[in-house]
C-alpha positions, 0 to 999 in steps of 0.5 A, spaced: 398 428 672 395 433 669 402 435 667 404 429 663 397 429 660 399 437 657 406 435 655 403 429 651 399 434 648 404 439 646 409 433 643 403 430 639 402 437 636 409 438 635 409 431 631 403 433 627 405 440 625 412 437 623 409 432 619 404 438 615 410 442 614 414 436 612 409 434 607 408 441 605 415 442 603 415 436 599 409 438 595 411 445 594 418 444 593 417 439 588 412 443 584 417 449 585 423 446 583 419 443 576 416 450 575 420 454 570 420 461 568 422 464 562 425 471 561 422 475 555 423 481 551 418 486 547 420 486 540 419 493 538 421 498 532 427 502 533 433 504 529 439 499 527 445 501 525 450 496 522 457 498 523 464 496 522 469 498 528 477 500 527 482 504 529 487 509 526 492 515 526 490 522 525 496 526 520 497 531 516 494 531 509 502 533 506 508 532 511 515 534 509 521 532 513 526 538 511 533 535 512 540 537 510 544 535 504 550 537 506 554 536 513 556 541 518 554 544 524 548 549 525 550 555 526 543 558 527 535 556 527 530 560 525 524 556 527 521 552 533 515 548 534 509 550 532 512 556 528 508 558 522 512 558 516 512 560 508 515 556 502 522 558 501 523 562 508 530 561 512 529 556 518 536 554 519 543 555 517 549 551 517 556 554 518 559 555 511 566 556 512 569 550 510 564 550 503 566 556 502 573 554 502 571 548 497 568 554 493 574 558 492 579 552 491 574 549 485 575 556 482 582 556 482 582 550 478 578 552 474 583 558 472 588 553 472 585 548 467 584 554 462 591 556 462 592 549 460 588 549 454 591 556 452 597 552 452 595 546 448 591 551 443 598 554 442 601 548 441 597 546 436 598 553 432 605 551 432 605 545 429 600 547 424 605 552 422 610 547 421 606 543 417 605 550 413 613 551 412 614 544 410 608 544 405 612 550 403 618 546 402 615 541 398 613 545 393 619 549 393 623 542 391 618 541 387 619 547 383 626 546 383 626 539 381 622 541 374 627 546 373 633 541 373 628 536 369 628 541 364 636 543 364 637 535 364 632 534 357 636 540 354 643 537 356 640 531 353 638 533 347 645 537 346 649 531 347 645 527 342 646 533 337 653 533 338 654 525 337 651 526 331 656 532 329 662 528 332 660 522 327 660 526 321 667 529 323 663 536 323 666 537 331 671 535 335 671 530 340 673 535 345 666 538 344 662 532 345 665 530 351 663 537 354 656 535 352 657 529 355 660 532 362 654 537 362 648 532 361 652 527 366 652 534 371 645 535 370 642 529 371 646 529 378 643 535 380 635 532 378 636 526 382 639 530 388 632 534 387 628 529 387 631 526 393 630 532 397 623 533 394 622 525 397 624 528 404 620 534 404 614 530 403 615 524 408 616 530 413 610 533 411 606 527 412 609 525 419 608 532 421 601 533 419 599 525 422 603 525 428 604 533 430 598 536 429 593 529 432 597 530 438 596 537 439 589 537 438 588 531 443 592 535 448 587 541 446 581 536 448 583 534 454 584 541 457 577 543 454 575 537 457 579 539 464 576 546 464 568 543 463 570 538 469 573 544 473 567 548 472 561 543 474 566 542 481 565 550 482 557 549 481 557 543 485 561 547 491 556 553 490 550 548 490 553 545 497 554 552 500 547 554 498 545 548 502 548 550 508 541 555 508 535 551 510 528 553 507 521 551 508 519 547 502 512 548 503 507 553 507 505 550 514 507 549 521 513 546 524 510 539 528 518 538 530 524 540 531 530 535 532 536 539 532 539 545 537 544 550 535 551 547 535 550 541 533 553 537 528 549 533 522 552 529 518 549 527 511 552 521 509 547 515 506 541 519 508 539 526 510 538 527 517 531 530 519 531 537 522 524 539 522 518 536 520 513 540 517 505 539 516 502 543 510 495 544 512 492 542 519 485 544 518 485 539 512 487 532 516 487 525 514 486 518 518 489 512 516 485 506 518 487 499 519 480 495 516 481 488 518 480 484 511 474 480 514 470 487 514 473 490 508 468 488 503 463 492 507 467 498 506 466 503 500 466 511 499 458 511 500 459 509 508 458 514 513 465 515 518 465 517 525 470 517 530 473 519 537 479 520 540 481 520 547 483 528 548 475 530 547 471 525 551 463 524 548 465 528 542 464 526 535 468 527 529 466 526 522 470 524 516 469 522 509 472 515 505 478 518 500 480 511 498 481 504 499 488 502 498 489 495 495 496 494 498 495 489 504 498 489 510 501 483 513 502 484 521 503 478 525 499 474 520 493 478 520 492 481 513 489 489 513 488 494 508 489 502 509 483 506 508 484 513 508 479 518 511 478 526 510 477 530 516 476 537 516 479 541 522 477 548 522 478 549 530 485 545 530 482 541 535 485 534 532 492 534 532 497 529 528 498 522 531 492 522 535 489 515 535 482 514 533 476 510 534 473 510 528 466 507 526 464 506 519 456 506 518 455 500 513 448 500 513 442 503 517 434 502 518 430 507 521 423 504 525 425 497 523 422 491 527 428 489 532 429 482 535 434 482 541 439 478 539 439 473 545 433 470 543 436 467 536 440 463 541 435 461 545 431 454 545 427 450 550 431 445 553 426 440 551 427 441 544 431 436 539 434 437 532 428 432 529 423 437 533 426 443 531 426 441 523 419 438 523 417 445 526 421 449 521 418 444 515 410 446 518 412 453 518 416 454 511 410 451 508 410 451 500 415 457 499 418 456 493 425 454 491 430 449 493 435 448 499 441 444 499 441 438 503 445 436 509 450 432 511 455 427 507 451 421 505 446 417 509 451 416 515 452 423 516 445 425 515 443 425 523 449 429 525 448 434 520 440 434 520 439 433 513 434 428 513 434 423 508 440 424 504 438 418 499 432 422 496 433 429 493 429 435 496 423 437 490 423 444 488 418 447 493 419 443 499 425 447 501 423 455 499 427 460 496 428 460 489 427 454 485 434 451 483 432 444 481 434 438 486 440 436 489 444 430 487 445 424 493 449 425 498 450 433 497 454 435 503 453 442 506 447 444 502 451 449 497 449 455 496 442 458 497 437 462 492 434 469 495 439 470 501 436 465 505 440 463 511 444 458 514 442 451 517 442 448 524 449 447 524 451 454 522 454 460 527 449 463 532 451 470 529 445 473 525 446 474 517 442 478 513 437 475 509 437 468 514 431 465 516 431 463 524 427 460 529 425 464 535 420 463 541 415 467 544 411 465 550 403 463 549 397 463 552 399 457 556 406 460 558 409 455 554 414 457 548 411 458 541 416 457 535 416 463 530 420 463 523 423 470 521 428 472 516 433 477 519 436 483 516 442 487 519 444 487 526 448 492 531 451 486 535 445 487 540 438 487 536 437 484 529 431 487 524 426 483 522 425 483 515 419 478 514 416 472 518 410 471 523 413 476 529 409 482 530 411 489 534 409 487 541 410 480 542 415 478 548 420 474 545 424 468 550 431 470 551 432 466 557 430 460 561 430 460 569 429 453 573 428 454 580 434 452 584 439 453 578 442 460 576 439 464 571 441 462 564 440 462 557 439 456 554 443 453 548 441 450 542 442 442 542 448 439 539 448 440 532 443 446 532 449 452 534 445 457 529 438 455 529 434 452 523 435 454 516 430 456 513 427 455 505 433 454 501 437 455 507 441 448 506 435 445 509 434 443 517 442 441 516 444 446 510 449 450 512 450 453 506 453 460 504 449 467 503 448 469 495 
């Protein structure tokens, strides 16, 4: 009986404990499930550096590829890898026997051409002598014709006188006939001399125009042949001299591509025998900068880089030039930036891959905000609530921001408020730019370097106004409006706003029973609210 009584008491106690435990689990479990814990980070001062990262290849400032202009067999090498050479120093020798034979053949051709020239000149002299003889014959025939002309005139005068005397019966008929015969004989001799003169003149003309011209042409042809063969001799001598390979610069041999006994064939291009770097204490890095980053690069930027060969060591360089020629690699446009590098200890070698860091901007002892705080928004925040907070904290800080959306039908998605009502100057902040017309989508450009609107990217932009949250005395999030400066990808500079050093900004929200997470913006608020002149709550305009 007593045992039954104790058993009943035990069962009753277990039931009471179970009820109390269930009630406790229900009460405290629900309370813990609803409790929210915020992850925070302190706003501190420190250095921030905005950098552009790229890769590049080390190379000597001047690199010369030494080749061969003639074909042949390598008979000797006088330089090897890492050999220091001087300008004009012999580094290789090709077998010259074939080219020496070509030089001898070319010189023999010159002698033959000169002999042909002497023969042509002799023929020209003979042709000119013949012409002179013919001219002398013409002169003699002309003189003979003149003498016969005088005899003809005398015979004609005698004939006329004898005819006059014969008519008067003074002389006999026989004397008249003798005078006539003498006249006819003189006339025949005169005509014969005139024909001979014509023949001599024709012969002279034909010899002077044909013979001399032909002989002169032969002389000119022989002279041209002499010059041609002399040029062939010079070419053969140059080719022979090219069998001796010399260094064109002072430097060090970076690579040797041939061995003794190897045949090199110079056809359309000269084969490369050596690669010589001028001075490895002065080097260059050719960096490929993406077109998205090239606008931030100028010759005032600081440049540092590392190479895999020396882990933990930083090297410095200076920007020499930014080349305008674009490089298109798989539809990615990059630009080459040439960086001068001092290499006094010769640690750096040609061909090394460098990891470059370009210092675009730097702030000392800046007020720094973790970038995670820019991505946080309390889970109960809606776009309308965020717009109201931005308006209340923006106050009357001048200027006109663009209105979001594209008309009244899209104003809710863009967060632009009432698109049919132009925003008055002074409501949106910035540098007053008048009013936007109805339906001005996207917010347009902003004055005073204001930030993007609610629909913008989460990436911080210099001059942008954004909303961050701090944990208030009641442990609830309180908004703070800040103007951003430069960022290093982890922290962002706070240029203006109601955030102080030491404030704890919320970077995430942990809910009991769920994994820790950094909450995201509500739909349409990927980049935080726009600031004054920042396109309004739905602006999305671009930085000036």
